[in-house]
Phi, psi and omega in degrees: 000127179286147180284126183297323180296323176297316179297320181296317179292322178295318179298319178299318178294319179299322181282321187273327177091339178226156179297317184295319180293319178295321179296320178297319180298319183269352182060048176227175174284148182296333178295329178294318178298313181299318181294319180293320179294319178298322179294323179291320177298321178294320182290325181272342183070022183227148173279122187256335182222149169242142177264124181224119177052043176084354179245157178257125181247134182288137169284177178300317177295321179297323178295320179294316180296317181297320180300313178292319182295323179296320178295319177297317181295318179300318179293321179296316178295321179297319177296317180298316179295322180298317179292317180295322183290344181265359182282128185260000179260146178272083183205163180098192183247131174243127180263133182237127175258123182219152175307140188308317182295321178292320180298315186278325188260340185245317186270309183304318180295344182256008183298326180300325177297317178297318181295321179294322183281321183227080187296340182260006179258125182247146182248129167254109188257116183255109179276101184200152180249356183291165174285126179249152179263110177287329180292335179262009174076019179291339172199162175268322182227138174243147177238119186218149169275113188114128186285124176297142184258354183297122183289348179274001184257148166271123186242135181223138176286120180275330181159184180240142181248130174272127176251148175208185180251127190226157176209173177294149177306132178087348183297310183296322182290327185270353186245124175304143185306321182289342183257000179298133181254165186226153184236127190218171167290169176290169189299335181294345181250021180295345180279347181295139181304319181290329175290319178297321177300314181296314183291328175296320178293321183293318184060237181271358182285157192282145166265107189272345178215132170238131181211143177276002181249117183292330177295323177294317178301315182296319179297321178296319178295321178299327180279000177089020183282339181159200185259139182228149174268124184218157165298140186301322182298321181289321179297318180298314180297328182276357179078019178271161183234150179291143182232007181206148175284352180296133180218160168205161179237134178235141179278145178246132188240144172253144177212147173210161185292143183298337177293342181264010183302328182268004183281120179294325181293317179294319179299319179294320180293318179298318177299319177298316181296318178298319179296325178301319182280333174295328182295326182280348176269343184289000000 
């Protein structure tokens, strides 16, 4: 009988392609993934992966094992969701994946309210913007700007976010219009509405910093480096001021797997998240 933990680690490597990515997904050390995969190869007597240019590529035998292991994993996750979805008590741990800035500035400061209301409900808050697999249990609830399209998810509008262009107090007054600088995401995110808003304002003026981390962008703006596109609630908390009449509104969506529809803990967490966003509109 093959060890399920070995199969689980191998499947993560097959999906992620690198030890470090598989380790992040499983929240273990990369050496653990390597050891588990080696143990599975020893148990099967077959070479399952080849290492090429820093990535792991499945052999023909590895592809067969991965196909069966994914089906086993899918069934295991489905069973877990079924059991979680039938729990009628507001207790246990619910994991929420949210963009880092929202997690740190909007949700974490309100955790005490959740604890007072539901003392037996615990939150695992994952600050991340990547696509997560709810069917594979990477999170129970996701919070994203942009409506998830997966038909297996229950999707709910959490609220709307006002975006604008902000800078440190006094920056616009002290800087000639032609010398105003801008702070943006990297070029791969130029399609985002808030990035387009910023670049339209910038025109031919320079983008002096590009970063995929909105907290870094905000810190640079606080230091007087230039103008940044931010959700208004975050800009206010950071002490930044609006410098342009340009505005836009983006919808924020909550989603969880349909198998968790009956979970009292997930319902309570979703209600808490919606209230968090209602608070910034009040």
